[in-house]
N, C-alpha and C positions, 0 to 999 in steps of 0.2 A: 503494498500501500504507500502511497506518494509519489508514487514513479511519477506523476501525472502533475505534481505540485510543484511550484516555484515561488518562493517566497508567498506560500500561503494561496495562489493562486492557478487555476486548473491552465494547465498548457498542454493542448494536442501534440502525439507524436506522430499520429497518420498525418496530420493536415499543419506542420511546425512553423508556418506562413501565416497560421491564425494569432492573431493578438492574444498575450496570456489575458483568462478570464473570461475568454468568448469558447462557447462550446458549438462545435462544427454540426450541423447538422443537414443533411441535405432531402429534399423532396422528393426522391425518387427510393429513399432508404424507408424500406417497409417495418423496420422497429421504430424508425425517428415520426413515421407519418399520424398517428393518432396525437403523437404529444405535441406535434406541432398544428395538427386540428384545435386543439384542446388550447391550446397558447393563444391562436387567433380567436376562440371564442371568449376565452379570457380577458384580452385584450382591446374587443371591439366596444368597450364602452371608452376606451381612450382614443382609440383611431380605427375607425370603421372600415375605412378603405384601406388600410393597410390587412385587416383583419380578412375582407373581401378579397382582396389580391392573394394573400397567403391560401385561403380555404379554393380558391379558384386554380391557383397552381398544383396545388396538392391536388384535385379534382382529374385535372391535364396527365399527370403521370399517374393515374389510375386509382387514388383513394378513393373509398367509398366511406362515408362516416358510417360508424357501427352503433345500430341502433338495439338497446339491449332491452332483452324482453323477460322482464322478470314475473314471477309468480308468489303470489301469496301464501304462505304455508300455514301462519299459525297468526294471530289476534289476540291479547289478552291484555292484562292489568296487572300493573305490578302493586306490590304492599300500599306503595307510594299513590296508590288512584291515578297513576301515569298511564296511561296505553301505550303498548307497543306491537310493533308486527315484524313479523321475519318472513323477511324474501329470497330469492335464489335465483339464480341466473342461470337461463335454459341455454 
């Protein structure tokens, strides 16, 4: 651990020209696409154009937003009187 840290900042060994502190992600990387999609979603309130463009770039590269299908398995009530729901993902 720590091989990618220089003075406490991340440094990519695969992309050494990337400035320290920045993490390079590619829109074509299937392992990064859902993270980038979520980042765009969270960033939308700050910069909607950025979010739109990043999500469109991901679509162009083949990403399809995953819609989670949750099923309710139980509903109950804690001793405190608060309700709780147990969900599982199909």
